[in-house]
C-alpha positions in Angstrom: 0.0 0.0 0.0 2.9 2.3 0.8 4.3 2.0 -2.7 1.0 3.5 -4.1 0.8 6.4 -1.7 3.3 8.7 -3.4 1.8 8.2 -6.9 -1.7 8.9 -5.5 -0.5 12.1 -3.8 1.2 13.2 -7.1 -1.9 12.5 -9.1 -4.0 14.5 -6.6 -1.5 17.4 -6.6 -1.6 17.4 -10.5 -5.4 17.4 -10.4 -5.4 20.3 -7.9 -3.0 22.3 -10.0 -5.0 21.8 -13.1 -8.1 22.8 -11.3 -6.4 25.9 -9.9 -5.1 26.9 -13.3 -8.5 26.4 -14.9 -10.3 28.4 -12.2 -7.9 31.4 -12.4 -7.7 31.5 -16.2 -9.7 34.6 -17.3 -12.7 33.8 -19.5 -12.9 36.1 -22.5 -16.4 36.7 -23.7 -17.1 37.9 -27.2 -18.1 41.6 -27.0 -19.5 44.0 -29.5 -18.4 47.7 -29.7 -20.9 50.2 -28.2 -21.2 51.7 -31.7 -20.2 50.4 -35.1 -17.1 52.1 -36.6 -17.6 54.6 -39.4 -17.5 53.2 -42.9 -16.6 55.2 -46.1 -19.2 55.7 -48.8 -16.6 55.8 -51.5 -14.8 53.0 -53.3 -11.5 54.9 -53.3 -11.1 56.9 -50.1 -8.7 58.9 -48.0 -9.4 58.5 -44.3 -8.4 61.4 -42.0 -9.2 63.1 -38.8 -10.9 66.5 -38.7 -11.2 69.2 -36.1 -14.3 71.3 -35.9 -13.6 75.0 -35.9 -15.5 78.3 -36.5 -15.8 79.5 -40.1 -13.6 82.5 -39.2 -11.1 80.1 -37.6 -10.6 80.2 -33.9 -9.4 83.7 -32.9 -7.2 84.0 -29.9 -7.9 87.4 -28.3 -5.0 89.1 -26.5 -4.4 92.6 -25.1 -2.2 95.4 -26.6 -1.4 96.5 -23.0 -0.2 94.6 -20.0 -2.3 95.0 -16.8 -4.6 93.6 -14.2 -8.1 92.7 -15.5 -10.7 94.7 -13.6 -13.9 93.6 -15.4 -15.1 90.9 -17.8 -18.1 91.8 -19.9 -18.9 88.4 -21.5 -19.4 84.8 -20.6 -18.7 81.5 -22.5 -21.3 80.9 -25.2 -22.4 84.5 -25.5 -22.8 86.0 -28.9 -21.0 89.3 -29.5 -21.0 92.0 -32.2 -18.1 93.8 -33.7 -16.8 96.4 -31.2 -18.5 94.9 -28.1 -16.3 95.1 -25.0 -14.8 91.8 -23.9 -12.8 92.8 -20.8 -11.1 95.9 -19.5 -7.8 96.5 -17.6 -7.2 98.5 -14.5 -7.0 102.1 -15.8 -6.4 104.1 -12.6 -2.8 104.9 -13.4 -3.7 106.0 -16.9 -6.6 108.1 -15.7 -4.2 109.8 -13.2 -1.8 110.4 -16.1 -4.6 111.9 -18.2 -5.5 114.3 -15.4 -1.8 115.5 -15.3 -1.7 115.8 -19.1 -4.9 117.9 -19.1 -3.6 120.1 -16.4 -0.4 120.7 -18.4 -2.5 121.4 -21.5 -4.5 124.0 -19.6 -1.2 125.6 -18.4 0.1 125.7 -21.9 -3.1 127.3 -23.2 -2.7 130.0 -20.5 0.8 130.6 -21.7 -0.5 131.2 -25.2 -2.9 133.8 -23.9 -0.1 135.5 -22.1 2.2 135.4 -25.1 -0.6 136.8 -27.4 -1.3 139.6 -24.9 2.4 140.5 -24.8 2.5 140.5 -28.6 -0.5 142.8 -28.8 1.1 145.1 -26.3 4.4 145.4 -28.1 2.6 145.7 -31.5 0.6 148.7 -30.2 3.8 150.2 -28.9 5.4 149.8 -32.3 2.4 151.1 -34.2 2.4 154.2 -31.9 6.2 154.8 -32.5 5.8 154.4 -36.3 2.9 156.9 -36.2 5.0 159.7 -34.6 7.2 162.2 -36.4 10.6 160.9 -37.1 12.0 163.8 -35.0 10.0 162.8 -31.9 11.5 159.3 -31.6 14.9 157.9 -32.4 15.5 155.3 -35.0 17.1 153.1 -32.3 13.9 153.1 -30.2 11.8 152.2 -33.3 14.2 149.4 -34.1 14.1 148.1 -30.5 10.3 148.0 -30.6 10.3 146.1 -33.9 12.7 143.6 -32.4 10.3 143.2 -29.4 7.4 142.5 -31.8 9.5 139.8 -33.5 10.5 138.3 -30.2 6.9 138.2 -29.0 5.8 136.5 -32.2 8.4 133.8 -31.7 7.3 133.3 -28.1 3.7 133.0 -29.2 4.6 130.4 -31.8 6.6 128.5 -29.2 3.7 128.6 -26.8 1.3 127.3 -29.5 3.8 124.5 -30.3 3.8 123.6 -26.6 0.0 123.5 -26.7 0.1 121.1 -29.7 2.5 118.9 -27.9 0.4 118.9 -24.8 -2.7 118.0 -26.9 -0.8 115.1 -28.4 0.1 113.8 -25.0 -3.5 114.0 -23.9 -4.6 112.1 -27.0 -1.9 109.5 -26.4 -3.1 108.8 -22.9 -6.7 108.8 -24.1 -5.7 106.2 -26.7 -4.1 104.0 -24.1 -7.3 104.2 -22.0 -9.3 103.2 -25.1 -6.9 100.3 -25.8 -7.3 99.1 -22.2 -10.8 98.0 -23.2 -10.4 94.9 -25.4 -13.3 94.6 -27.9 -14.6 91.9 -30.3 -12.9 92.2 -33.7 -15.9 90.5 -35.4 -19.4 89.1 -34.9 -19.1 85.7 -33.3 -19.4 83.6 -30.2 -17.2 83.4 -27.1 -15.8 79.9 -27.1 -13.5 80.0 -24.1 -12.4 82.4 -21.3 -9.1 81.8 -19.6 -8.7 85.1 -17.8 -10.4 86.3 -14.6 -10.9 89.5 -12.7 -7.8 90.3 -10.7 -5.4 88.3 -13.0 -2.5 89.9 -14.8 -3.0 89.9 -18.6 0.4 90.1 -20.4 0.7 91.9 -23.7 2.4 89.0 -25.3 1.6 85.7 -27.1 0.5 83.2 -24.5 0.2 79.4 -24.7 -3.5 79.7 -23.9 -5.5 82.6 -25.3 -7.1 85.0 -22.9 -10.4 84.7 -24.7 -11.1 82.4 -27.7 -13.6 83.8 -30.2 -15.2 82.2 -33.3 -17.3 83.5 -36.1 -21.0 82.4 -36.5 -22.2 79.2 -38.0 -21.9 77.3 -40.4 -19.0 75.4 -38.8 -16.0 74.2 -40.6 -13.8 71.2 -40.1 -10.0 71.3 -40.6 -8.9 67.9 -41.9 -5.3 66.6 -41.5 -4.4 64.5 -44.5 -1.1 62.6 -44.1 1.5 63.8 -46.6 1.8 60.4 -48.3 -1.8 60.6 -49.2 -2.1 64.3 -50.0 -1.7 63.7 -53.7 -4.9 61.7 -53.7 -7.0 64.6 -52.5 -8.5 66.7 -55.3 -10.1 70.2 -54.9 -13.9 69.8 -54.8 -13.8 66.1 -54.1 -16.8 64.7 -52.2 -16.3 64.1 -48.5 -18.3 63.0 -45.5 -17.7 63.4 -41.7 -18.9 61.1 -38.9 -19.4 62.2 -35.3 -17.1 60.3 -32.9 -19.1 57.8 -30.9 -22.0 57.5 -33.3 -21.2 56.7 -36.9 -24.8 57.1 -37.8 -24.5 60.8 -37.3 -22.8 62.0 -40.4 -22.8 64.9 -42.8 -21.6 65.8 -46.2 -18.8 68.3 -46.5 -18.3 71.2 -48.9 -14.7 71.9 -50.0 -13.5 75.4 -49.0 -9.8 75.5 -49.6 -6.4 73.9 -49.1 -3.9 75.3 -46.6 -1.0 75.1 -49.1 1.7 75.0 -46.4 2.2 71.4 -45.2 2.7 71.4 -41.4 3.9 68.9 -38.7 1.1 66.6 -37.5 -0.2 67.6 -34.0 -3.5 65.7 -33.5 -2.9 62.1 -32.7 -5.5 59.4 -33.2 -4.0 56.9 -30.8 -3.3 54.3 -33.5 -0.3 52.2 -32.5 1.2 52.5 -36.0 0.9 56.2 -36.2 4.0 58.2 -36.8 4.5 61.4 -34.8 6.9 62.9 -37.3 4.4 62.9 -40.1 3.5 66.1 -41.9 0.0 66.8 -43.0 -1.9 68.8 -45.6 -4.7 70.7 -44.0 -8.0 70.9 -46.0 -10.8 73.1 -44.9 -14.4 71.8 -45.4 -17.7 73.4 -44.6 -20.2 71.2 -42.6 -23.5 70.9 -44.4 -25.7 69.7 -41.5 -26.0 72.3 -38.8 -28.4 70.3 -36.7 -25.7 67.8 -35.6 -24.6 68.1 -31.9 -21.2 69.5 -32.7 -18.9 71.8 -30.7 -15.8 73.7 -31.7 -12.7 71.6 -31.0 -14.4 68.3 -31.5 -12.8 65.6 -33.6 -14.6 63.9 -36.5 -13.8 60.9 -38.7 -13.5 62.2 -42.3 -13.6 60.2 -45.6 -12.6 62.0 -48.8 -13.2 60.5 -52.2 -9.7 59.8 -53.6 -8.6 60.7 -57.0 -6.8 58.3 -59.4 -3.0 58.3 -59.7 -1.6 60.9 -62.2 -0.4 59.6 -65.5 3.4 59.1 -65.6 5.6 59.9 -68.5 7.7 57.1 -70.0 
């Protein structure tokens, strides 16, 4: 009996190991995707990824002056007209400068009145001397009075020049105050606000725009076509776009233009075979269906009817 004990224990251990492996092995069930992938309607097609944008392109609003934001007049999603204020900077220092400039202007204008009065005085003195008999006043005195008139005229011209300079300084500060209020450059919709009251707004190009503005509908889609397939895309070729997550939501596209400068690819699809050093030709299309639930910045799957290969010369 003892000689069968070890084989029996080995068999039992093997059975237990097989059972443990079978129990812990994950069971893979056949699953279906939540939504079917988009399918091209064309026999020859170029597949690409498009980014929804406003038909005016997305306009990054900045500020010509640096300063602290004191008030924001708009909110995200709000429609604006050309010239509507978007936000304003703290203008207290500029307003103080304007008060100083206006005071200086008033002083310069007073100086003009004084210079004009002095010119009138010496001019009357000269007219009186020239009206006398030559024996009643010396030639030297008449000459002195003429020189006084010329000097007074020069002083008046200098004072008037100072007034013009002071007026220019006032206009300069007024212009800076006007520029402190950033206004909408066109009719459109506020897409994004990345500045808040109390924050410092630099007068420089920033990684994130202070306010992002877009023109009114219809929306466009900017399609990135890989450079190795760019030759297959013809102007005016038919194209369709599918909404990500629901391939049944699709729309035809109208060709608008090529962006003739080929740029490095920035939008990645997540494909494991995708090259990050690829350059792309950007093609702009107008979206026909405006009833789709689309938002600026959303990605779409785009299929473009491909043209045939160009004839080669032997």
